[in-house]
Structure formats: C-alpha cells, structure tokens
C-alpha positions as CSV (number, residue, x, y, z in Angstrom):
1,M,-17.0,10.1,12.5
2,Q,-17.2,12.4,15.5
3,A,-13.5,11.9,16.2
4,L,-12.5,13.0,12.7
5,S,-11.5,16.6,11.9
6,F,-12.5,17.0,8.2
7,E,-12.0,20.8,8.4
8,Q,-8.3,20.2,8.8
9,A,-8.0,18.1,5.6
10,P,-5.5,19.5,3.0
11,P,-6.7,20.5,-0.5
12,P,-7.7,17.5,-2.5
13,F,-4.9,17.8,-5.0
14,V,-2.4,17.1,-2.2
15,P,-3.2,13.4,-1.7
16,L,-4.7,13.0,-5.3
17,R,-1.3,13.6,-7.0
18,F,-0.1,10.5,-5.2
19,F,-3.3,8.4,-5.8
20,L,-3.4,9.2,-9.6
21,T,0.3,8.3,-10.1
22,A,-0.1,4.8,-8.4
23,P,-1.9,3.0,-11.3
24,V,1.0,3.8,-13.6
25,F,3.1,1.4,-11.7
26,L,0.5,-1.4,-12.3
27,L,0.7,-0.6,-16.0
28,M,4.6,-0.9,-15.9
29,A,4.4,-4.2,-14.0
30,G,2.0,-5.7,-16.6
31,V,4.3,-4.6,-19.4
32,L,7.3,-6.1,-17.6
33,L,5.4,-9.4,-17.2
34,L,4.7,-9.6,-20.9
35,A,8.2,-8.7,-21.8
36,D,10.1,-11.1,-19.6
37,G,7.8,-14.0,-19.4
38,Q,9.3,-17.1,-17.7
39,V,12.1,-15.2,-16.0
40,A,9.6,-13.6,-13.7
41,M,8.7,-16.8,-12.0
42,A,12.2,-18.6,-12.1
43,S,13.1,-17.3,-8.6
44,R,12.3,-14.5,-6.3
45,W,15.9,-13.3,-6.7
46,T,15.9,-12.8,-10.4
47,P,16.2,-9.1,-11.7
48,T,12.7,-9.3,-13.1
49,A,11.2,-10.7,-9.8
50,L,12.9,-8.0,-7.8
51,A,11.9,-5.3,-10.2
52,L,8.3,-6.5,-10.2
53,T,8.3,-6.6,-6.4
54,H,9.5,-3.0,-6.1
55,L,7.1,-1.7,-8.8
56,M,4.4,-2.9,-6.3
57,T,6.0,-1.8,-3.1
58,A,8.3,1.2,-3.7
59,G,5.9,2.2,-6.6
60,F,2.2,1.5,-6.2
61,M,2.0,1.0,-2.4
62,L,4.4,3.8,-1.4
63,Q,2.5,6.4,-3.6
64,V,-0.9,5.6,-2.2
65,M,0.3,5.3,1.4
66,L,2.2,8.6,1.4
67,G,-0.8,10.3,-0.2
68,A,-3.1,8.7,2.5
69,L,-0.9,10.0,5.2
70,F,-1.2,13.6,3.9
71,Q,-5.0,13.1,4.3
72,L,-5.1,10.8,7.3
73,M,-2.7,12.6,9.7
74,P,-4.6,15.9,10.0
75,V,-8.1,14.4,9.8
76,A,-7.7,11.3,12.1
77,A,-4.9,12.4,14.4
78,G,-5.0,16.2,14.4
79,A,-1.4,16.2,13.2
80,N,-1.1,19.1,10.7
81,L,1.9,18.8,8.4
82,W,4.0,21.8,7.8
83,R,2.7,23.5,4.5
84,P,1.3,20.3,2.9
85,R,1.0,21.9,-0.5
86,L,4.6,22.8,-0.6
87,L,5.8,19.5,1.0
88,A,3.8,17.2,-1.2
89,M,5.3,18.3,-4.5
90,P,8.9,17.2,-3.9
91,V,7.9,14.2,-1.8
92,H,5.7,13.0,-4.6
93,L,8.2,13.7,-7.5
94,L,11.2,12.2,-5.6
95,S,9.4,9.1,-4.5
96,A,8.0,8.4,-8.0
97,V,11.3,9.0,-9.7
98,G,13.2,7.1,-7.1
99,A,10.9,4.1,-7.6
100,V,11.4,4.1,-11.3
101,L,15.2,4.3,-11.0
102,L,15.2,1.5,-8.4
103,V,13.3,-0.8,-10.7
104,L,15.6,0.1,-13.6
105,G,18.6,-0.7,-11.4
106,F,17.2,-4.1,-10.5
107,H,16.1,-5.0,-13.9
108,H,19.2,-3.9,-15.8
109,Q,21.8,-4.1,-13.0
110,I,22.8,-0.5,-13.6
111,A,24.9,1.1,-10.8
112,W,24.0,4.7,-11.6
113,A,20.3,3.7,-11.4
114,Y,20.8,2.3,-7.9
115,Q,22.6,5.5,-6.9
116,G,20.0,7.7,-8.3
117,A,17.3,5.7,-6.6
118,V,19.2,6.1,-3.3
119,V,19.3,9.9,-3.7
120,A,15.7,10.3,-4.8
121,L,14.0,7.9,-2.4
122,G,16.3,8.9,0.4
123,A,15.5,12.6,-0.1
124,S,11.8,11.9,-0.3
125,V,11.8,10.1,3.0
126,L,14.1,12.7,4.7
127,L,11.7,15.4,3.6
128,F,8.6,13.6,4.7
129,F,9.6,11.7,7.8
130,P,10.8,14.6,10.1
131,A,7.8,16.7,9.1
132,A,5.4,13.9,9.9
133,M,7.1,13.0,13.2
134,I,7.1,16.6,14.3
135,A,3.4,16.9,13.5
136,L,2.6,13.7,15.3
137,W,4.7,14.7,18.3
138,R,2.9,18.0,18.7
139,T,-0.6,16.7,18.4
140,P,-2.5,16.1,21.7
141,G,-4.4,13.2,20.3
142,R,-4.1,9.7,21.8
143,S,-6.1,7.5,19.4
144,H,-5.0,4.0,18.4
145,S,-4.6,5.2,14.9
146,L,-2.2,7.9,16.0
147,V,0.0,5.4,17.8
148,A,-0.1,3.0,14.8
149,I,0.9,5.9,12.4
150,R,3.9,6.7,14.5
151,I,5.1,3.1,14.5
152,A,4.5,2.7,10.8
153,L,6.5,5.8,10.0
154,L,9.4,4.5,12.1
155,A,9.2,1.2,10.2
156,L,9.3,3.2,6.9
157,F,12.4,5.0,7.9
158,F,14.2,1.9,8.9
159,A,13.0,-0.1,5.8
160,V,14.2,2.7,3.5
161,L,17.5,2.8,5.5
162,A,18.0,-0.9,5.0
163,G,16.9,-0.6,1.4
164,V,19.3,2.2,0.6
165,T,22.2,0.2,2.2
166,M,21.5,-2.8,0.0
167,A,21.1,-0.6,-3.1
168,L,24.5,0.8,-2.5
169,A,25.8,-2.8,-2.0
170,R,24.3,-3.8,-5.3
171,A,25.9,-0.7,-6.9
172,G,29.3,-1.9,-5.7
173,I,29.9,1.1,-3.5
174,I,29.9,-1.0,-0.2
175,D,30.4,-4.6,0.7
176,T,27.8,-7.2,-0.5
177,W,27.6,-8.4,3.1
178,W,24.9,-5.8,3.7
179,L,22.5,-7.7,1.4
180,R,21.9,-9.8,4.5
181,L,19.6,-7.1,5.7
182,S,17.0,-8.4,3.3
183,P,14.8,-10.3,5.7
184,G,14.6,-7.3,8.1
185,H,14.0,-4.9,5.2
186,V,11.0,-7.1,4.0
187,A,9.6,-7.4,7.5
188,L,9.9,-3.6,8.1
189,G,8.4,-2.7,4.8
190,L,5.5,-5.2,4.6
191,G,4.8,-5.7,8.3
192,G,5.8,-2.5,10.0
193,W,5.2,0.1,7.4
194,G,2.5,-1.5,5.2
195,G,0.7,-3.8,7.7
196,V,0.5,-1.2,10.5
197,L,-0.5,1.6,8.3
198,V,-3.3,-0.5,6.8
199,A,-4.5,-1.2,10.3
200,A,-4.3,2.4,11.2
201,A,-6.5,3.3,8.3
202,G,-8.7,0.2,8.8
203,Y,-9.7,1.2,12.4
204,L,-11.4,4.2,10.7
205,V,-12.5,3.2,7.1
206,V,-13.8,-0.3,7.9
207,P,-16.4,0.8,10.4
208,M,-17.1,4.1,8.6
209,F,-17.6,2.7,5.0
210,Q,-18.5,-0.9,5.6
211,L,-20.8,-0.2,8.6
212,T,-19.0,-2.8,10.8
213,P,-18.5,-2.7,14.6
214,A,-15.3,-1.0,15.7
215,Y,-12.2,-3.0,16.1
216,P,-11.9,-4.4,19.7
217,V,-10.1,-1.9,21.9
218,W,-7.7,-4.5,23.2
219,F,-6.7,-5.3,19.6
220,A,-6.4,-1.7,18.3
221,R,-4.4,-0.8,21.4
222,S,-1.8,-3.6,21.1
223,F,-1.5,-4.5,17.4
224,A,1.1,-1.9,16.2
225,G,3.2,-2.5,19.3
226,A,3.0,-6.3,18.9
227,V,4.2,-6.0,15.2
228,A,7.1,-3.8,16.4
229,V,8.1,-6.4,19.1
230,A,7.8,-9.3,16.6
231,I,9.9,-7.5,14.0
232,G,12.5,-6.9,16.7
233,V,12.5,-10.6,17.6
234,G,13.0,-11.6,14.0
235,V,15.9,-9.2,13.5
236,V,17.8,-10.1,16.7
237,V,17.3,-13.9,16.7
238,P,19.2,-15.6,13.9
239,H,16.7,-18.3,13.2
240,A,13.9,-18.7,10.6
241,A,11.4,-19.6,13.3
242,A,12.0,-16.1,14.9
243,W,9.7,-14.6,12.3
244,L,6.7,-16.8,13.2
245,P,5.4,-14.3,15.8
246,L,5.2,-11.6,13.1
247,V,3.3,-14.0,10.8
248,G,0.9,-14.8,13.7
249,V,0.2,-11.1,14.5
250,I,-0.5,-10.3,10.9
251,A,-2.8,-13.3,10.5
252,L,-4.6,-12.1,13.6
253,F,-5.3,-8.7,12.1
254,A,-6.8,-10.4,9.0
255,A,-8.9,-12.7,11.1
256,V,-10.2,-9.8,13.3
257,T,-11.1,-7.8,10.1
258,V,-13.0,-10.7,8.7
259,D,-14.9,-11.0,12.0
260,R,-15.8,-7.3,11.8
261,Q,-17.1,-7.7,8.3
262,Q,-19.1,-10.7,9.3
263,R,-20.9,-8.4,11.9
264,R,-21.6,-5.5,9.5
265,R,-24.9,-3.7,9.7
266,R,-25.3,-3.2,5.9
267,A,-26.8,-6.1,3.9
268,K,-25.7,-4.7,0.6
269,V,-22.1,-5.3,-0.4
270,D,-20.1,-3.2,-2.8
271,A,-16.7,-3.4,-4.4
272,T,-14.8,-2.0,-1.4
273,Y,-16.2,-4.9,0.7
274,H,-15.2,-7.4,-1.8
275,F,-11.6,-6.0,-2.2
276,W,-11.1,-6.0,1.5
277,R,-12.6,-9.5,1.8
278,L,-10.1,-10.8,-0.9
279,A,-7.3,-9.0,0.8
280,M,-7.9,-10.6,4.2
281,G,-8.3,-14.1,2.6
282,C,-5.0,-13.7,0.7
283,T,-3.3,-12.4,3.8
284,L,-4.3,-15.5,5.8
285,A,-3.2,-17.7,2.9
286,A,0.1,-15.9,2.6
287,C,0.7,-16.3,6.4
288,A,-0.1,-20.1,6.1
289,L,2.4,-20.5,3.2
290,A,5.0,-18.3,4.9
291,V,5.7,-21.1,7.3
292,P,7.0,-23.6,4.8
293,A,8.8,-20.7,2.9
294,M,10.7,-19.8,6.0
295,F,12.2,-23.3,6.3
296,Q,12.7,-23.5,2.5
297,W,10.2,-26.3,1.9
298,G,8.6,-26.6,-1.5
299,G,11.2,-25.0,-3.7
300,N,11.0,-21.6,-5.4
301,A,7.3,-21.6,-6.0
302,V,6.3,-21.3,-2.4
303,P,8.1,-18.0,-1.5
304,I,7.0,-16.5,-4.8
305,A,3.4,-17.4,-4.1
306,V,3.7,-15.8,-0.6
307,G,4.9,-12.6,-2.2
308,I,2.0,-12.6,-4.7
309,L,-0.7,-13.4,-2.0
310,A,0.7,-10.8,0.4
311,I,1.5,-7.9,-2.0
312,L,-0.8,-8.3,-4.9
313,G,-3.6,-10.2,-3.1
314,G,-3.3,-8.4,0.2
315,F,-1.9,-4.9,-0.1
316,V,-3.0,-4.0,-3.7
317,S,-6.5,-5.3,-3.0
318,V,-6.9,-3.3,0.2
319,I,-5.5,-0.2,-1.5
320,A,-7.9,-0.5,-4.5
321,G,-10.8,-1.0,-2.2
322,M,-9.9,2.1,-0.1
323,L,-9.2,4.3,-3.1
324,Y,-12.7,3.7,-4.5
325,K,-14.1,5.1,-1.2
326,I,-11.6,7.6,-0.2
327,V,-11.1,9.5,-3.4
328,P,-14.9,10.2,-4.0
329,F,-15.2,11.0,-0.3
330,I,-12.3,13.5,-0.3
331,L,-13.8,15.3,-3.3
332,W,-17.3,15.2,-2.0
333,L,-16.1,16.8,1.3
334,Y,-14.3,19.5,-0.7
335,L,-17.3,20.3,-2.9
336,Q,-19.9,20.2,-0.1
337,P,-19.4,23.8,1.3
338,R,-18.5,25.3,-2.1
339,V,-21.3,24.3,-4.6
340,K,-24.9,23.5,-4.6
341,G,-26.2,20.1,-5.7
342,V,-23.1,18.2,-5.0
343,P,-23.2,14.8,-6.9
344,P,-23.5,11.9,-4.6
345,M,-20.4,9.8,-4.0
346,T,-21.9,6.8,-5.7
347,R,-22.5,8.7,-9.0
348,M,-18.9,9.7,-9.2
349,L,-17.9,6.1,-10.0
350,N,-19.1,3.8,-12.7
351,E,-20.1,0.8,-10.6
352,R,-20.1,-1.5,-13.5
353,W,-16.5,-0.8,-14.4
354,V,-15.6,-1.0,-10.7
355,T,-17.1,-4.5,-10.7
356,W,-15.1,-5.4,-13.8
357,H,-11.9,-4.2,-12.0
358,W,-12.8,-6.4,-9.1
359,R,-13.2,-9.4,-11.5
360,C,-10.0,-8.7,-13.3
361,H,-8.2,-8.4,-10.0
362,V,-9.4,-11.7,-8.7
363,A,-8.4,-13.3,-11.9
364,L,-5.0,-11.6,-11.8
365,V,-4.3,-12.9,-8.3
366,G,-5.3,-16.5,-9.3
367,V,-3.4,-16.5,-12.6
368,C,-0.2,-15.1,-10.9
369,V,-0.4,-17.8,-8.2
370,L,-0.9,-20.5,-10.9
371,A,2.1,-19.0,-12.8
372,T,4.4,-20.1,-10.0
373,V,3.8,-23.7,-11.1
374,W,3.1,-23.2,-14.8
375,W,5.0,-20.2,-16.1
376,P,3.0,-19.6,-19.4
377,M,0.4,-18.1,-17.2
378,V,2.6,-15.0,-16.9
379,Y,1.3,-13.7,-20.2
380,P,-2.4,-13.6,-19.2
381,A,-1.2,-12.2,-15.8
382,G,0.5,-9.3,-17.7
383,V,-2.6,-8.6,-19.7
384,L,-4.8,-8.6,-16.6
385,M,-2.3,-6.4,-14.7
386,I,-2.5,-3.8,-17.4
387,A,-6.3,-4.0,-17.5
388,C,-6.5,-3.5,-13.7
389,G,-4.2,-0.4,-13.9
390,L,-6.3,1.1,-16.7
391,L,-9.6,0.4,-14.9
392,L,-8.4,1.8,-11.6
393,G,-6.7,4.8,-13.1
394,G,-9.7,5.4,-15.4
395,Q,-12.1,5.4,-12.5
396,L,-10.0,7.7,-10.4
397,L,-9.8,10.2,-13.3
398,R,-13.5,9.9,-13.7
399,V,-14.1,10.9,-10.1
400,V,-11.8,13.9,-10.6
401,G,-13.6,14.8,-13.8
402,H,-17.0,14.8,-12.0
403,A,-15.6,17.1,-9.3
404,R,-14.2,19.5,-11.8
405,A,-17.4,19.5,-13.8
406,A,-19.4,20.3,-10.6
407,L,-17.2,23.2,-9.8
408,R,-17.5,24.6,-13.3
409,R,-21.3,23.9,-13.7
410,V,-22.8,24.8,-10.3
411,Q,-22.9,28.3,-9.0
412,P,-21.1,28.9,-5.6
413,S,-23.5,28.6,-2.6
C-alpha cells in the first residue's frame, strides 16, 4: 500500500468506461451460443468458435485490461499517461468497435468487417501503445509490476500485429500463408499479454485485497521475463514440444498464487477469493490438458476444453474477481476527500447477487466443458453466460449508482 500513489489516479470515469462495456461482450457470447448451438463445439476453427473466442479476448478481456492499465500505470508504477481523459475516449471506442467488427468478420466471413476491425483495433493500439511506453520509459520506478507491464504491452503490440496480419489474410488481401502465425498469436495474447498483465496486477491486488503474503521476490522478478523467453522459444523452434516451457511457467504462476492464498491472514472468504481460486484451478487444468492438445491427442474436444478452461475459467474468473474489488475501491478513493460519510466499499455491492454470479459462473465453466463432449449443453451454457453478463454488469452499475448518489446527497467536506 505504501508503494502505491493513489493521488496520481485518473478520474474514475477513465477506467470505468472500459469496465462497464466489458459485460456486454458476455451477453453477446451468450446469445451466439444460443443461436448457433452445436456448431460452437464442432471444432475450434469453426466461424462460431473463432467468434466466441474473440468476444472473450478482443472484447471482454481487452476492455478490462486496457481500463486497468489506465488506473494501474500511474498508481502502481508512477507512469502518468498523457492526458488520460482525452486518450481514453478514442482508445475505448475504437477497441470496442474493432472487437465487434472482428467477431462479425469471423462469424459471417465478411471481408469488409475484417478490414474495419484491422483499422479500428490497429488504431486503438497505435494510440495507446506509444503513450503507455513513453510513460513507462519516463518513470523512475523499478518495481516488479512495472517490468511486467512493459513486457505485457510489448506482447499486446505483437499479438495485435499478428492478428491484423491474419485478419488481412482472411479478408483475401494477403496470402493465406500468414495464417500460420496463429500459435504465436495465441501465445502472445494469452501468455504474454493476458498472463503477464494478470501477474502484474496480482502482485498488488492479491496481497492487498486477500491479505496474503507478497509473492516471492525471486518469482516476481523472473516471471515476466521467463514468459517472454518461453514465447520466443515456441515461436522459433518448429515443434509442438517447444511450447511446453510456456505452459510450465504459466502453471507455476497459478501454483504460487494458490500457495499465497493458502497463507492468507484473513479467515473470512469472499467472492473475490472464490473467483481467483477458481481461476487458478482452471489454469492448472488447462495447462495439464494443453500437453495432449499440443500433440493432437484426444480429438477436437481437448483443445476446445483447454480454451474454455484458460479463457473462461482462468481469465474471465480473475477479471470478475478483480472488478468486484477494484471498481468499489476506485470510487471509494474518489469520494473520500470530496464528501462526508462515504459509504463503505462492502455496501456498494449486493453480496447476495455477487454470490449468485459466482455460482452461475462456476456452473457456466462446468457446462461449457461438458458441452465439448455432449453438445446440447451449449444451450444452458448460453443462458448462464447471459446471466453472468447481466449480474456482473448490474453490480458494476449499482456501485456507480451508489457513488453518484453519495455525491448528490452528501455535502462537500
């Protein structure tokens, strides 16, 4: 806590615009599951499966992670983005529109949608990436989170570059040979961008909100670099086994996080703890199943199950858990010096509905995994996905509503 500079945080609406948009992509994914049914589980390469994957990654995950960086960089790393209010608007709009166009391109195989996605997502990253790297370059900080954020941003840039190239190939503008970038694109997006950024945030939020010991210094110092090296090995060496080091490093992060949680100083557990616990368990399961998937053992069901466990069980769980702590905390910090009688963070959320979200999410992950071997479970999965999107979005709007009511009701101090 002493290392965090809360006074440098941007206005709450800067990250909140990203956070409040994210649940919409869960709703869209639920509708798509209900509409397409069996096709979603036929193969990971079907238009529906690719569309669903990018609703989660380019939609839900990217929205929350960009919003988190607007908050995390100045607070945790002392890296102040240039005019965050002005920068956030086009980055948010372009990234959201680009994700929708990309999903439309995948699902309907429309060339102009791919092209629009390339323009929108490319412009979003080209606006945010240099501004973020300049801010990180100028900061005198040397924390482990700072190093991890730098590596995560580089991974984002190259993941989007690979994705843009493949989208142009699917649009028929360049040769389809470039679709071979897919393994590197997945590794950069999930391992380098998603995994390293979750670790950078985890070094701060896990000890702070779950009252655990800090991550071991040796681990925090080396994890981001190890992920970068492992991705490099997988890209350079043309053999499936070359990706095993990356799987091992990611599994190590999950194991170390579980160990931290086991040593927590707080007996009471809340939804955030449960979401993180589920995420780490799903990550370990995904890493275990990734090994047979690499060598094409087990048919289509295994790689689809790996994607479900990694993205839905891992990343979406972690993000939901963090949002339930970070959003009330951001607004509580904003209200604290401005009004008297600031409502406690715990009152901003309806704990019963948060618990229902947790239950729905656990059921969703289980049903989606089951759907890989019995496709009719796609339909309850769609219903549960919509329920999770509504519950998450509703709770975030509730927190914002409490903050607005406090500003209206309480006299300035």
